[in-house]
C-alpha positions as CSV (number, residue, x, y, z in Angstrom):
1,M,102.8,130.7,94.8
2,A,103.8,131.1,98.2
3,K,106.8,129.0,99.6
4,F,106.3,127.1,103.2
5,R,108.6,125.5,105.8
6,K,107.7,122.8,108.2
7,K,107.5,124.0,111.7
8,P,110.4,122.3,113.8
9,A,108.7,119.7,116.0
10,V,109.9,116.6,118.2
11,I,108.3,113.4,117.3
12,D,108.5,110.2,118.9
13,A,109.5,107.4,116.6
14,W,109.9,103.3,116.5
15,L,111.9,101.3,114.1
16,Y,109.7,98.7,112.8
17,R,111.1,95.3,113.4
18,Q,109.5,92.1,113.0
19,G,109.0,89.9,116.1
20,E,111.0,92.8,117.9
21,Q,108.5,95.9,119.2
22,D,109.2,98.9,121.7
23,A,107.5,98.4,125.0
24,D,105.9,101.6,124.2
25,L,104.0,100.7,121.3
26,A,102.0,98.3,123.3
27,Y,99.6,101.3,124.4
28,A,98.6,101.1,120.8
29,V,97.9,97.6,120.7
30,I,95.5,97.9,123.8
31,D,93.3,100.6,122.5
32,G,93.2,99.2,118.8
33,R,95.0,101.5,116.7
34,L,97.8,99.2,116.2
35,R,97.5,95.2,114.8
36,Y,100.3,93.0,113.9
37,A,99.5,90.3,111.1
38,E,101.0,86.8,110.9
39,D,102.9,88.2,107.4
40,G,105.4,90.1,110.0
41,T,103.8,93.9,108.6
42,A,101.4,95.5,110.8
43,L,98.5,97.8,110.2
44,I,97.9,101.2,111.7
45,A,94.5,102.7,112.2
46,T,94.7,106.0,111.2
47,R,92.5,109.1,110.0
48,E,93.1,108.5,106.3
49,G,92.2,104.8,107.2
50,A,94.4,101.5,107.8
51,M,98.0,102.0,106.9
52,E,100.5,99.1,106.8
53,V,103.8,99.0,108.3
54,K,106.6,96.6,106.9
55,P,109.9,95.7,108.9
56,G,112.3,98.4,108.4
57,D,109.7,101.0,108.2
58,Y,109.4,103.8,111.2
59,I,106.1,104.4,113.2
60,I,106.1,107.8,114.1
61,R,103.9,109.7,116.5
62,G,102.7,113.1,115.0
63,V,102.1,116.3,117.2
64,Q,98.6,115.4,117.6
65,G,99.4,111.8,119.1
66,D,98.3,110.1,115.8
67,L,100.5,107.0,114.5
68,Y,101.4,106.9,111.0
69,P,103.8,104.5,109.0
70,M,107.1,106.1,107.3
71,P,109.4,104.7,105.0
72,P,113.0,104.6,106.2
73,D,114.1,106.9,103.1
74,I,111.5,109.5,103.8
75,F,112.2,109.5,107.6
76,A,116.1,110.1,106.8
77,A,115.2,113.2,104.7
78,T,112.7,114.4,107.1
79,Y,113.8,114.1,110.3
80,E,117.0,114.3,112.3
81,A,118.1,113.2,116.2
82,A,116.9,115.6,118.5
């Protein structure tokens, strides 16, 4: 077994709040990668299929430009402010 460390990368991230979205996410709605649901959640089209984002989750833009949802506890354990 070998051990590996995640390469440092700076990402963009938005805290998802029901009804209060960052204007920077508008491009994802326009191109169909982000869709808001009536129950306050949203769906992100990812390479792995549609993933749900709940209020309080983070939406991150990965190093290849893809959007992904991430629960706040995993986000806090993985990332720090740059």
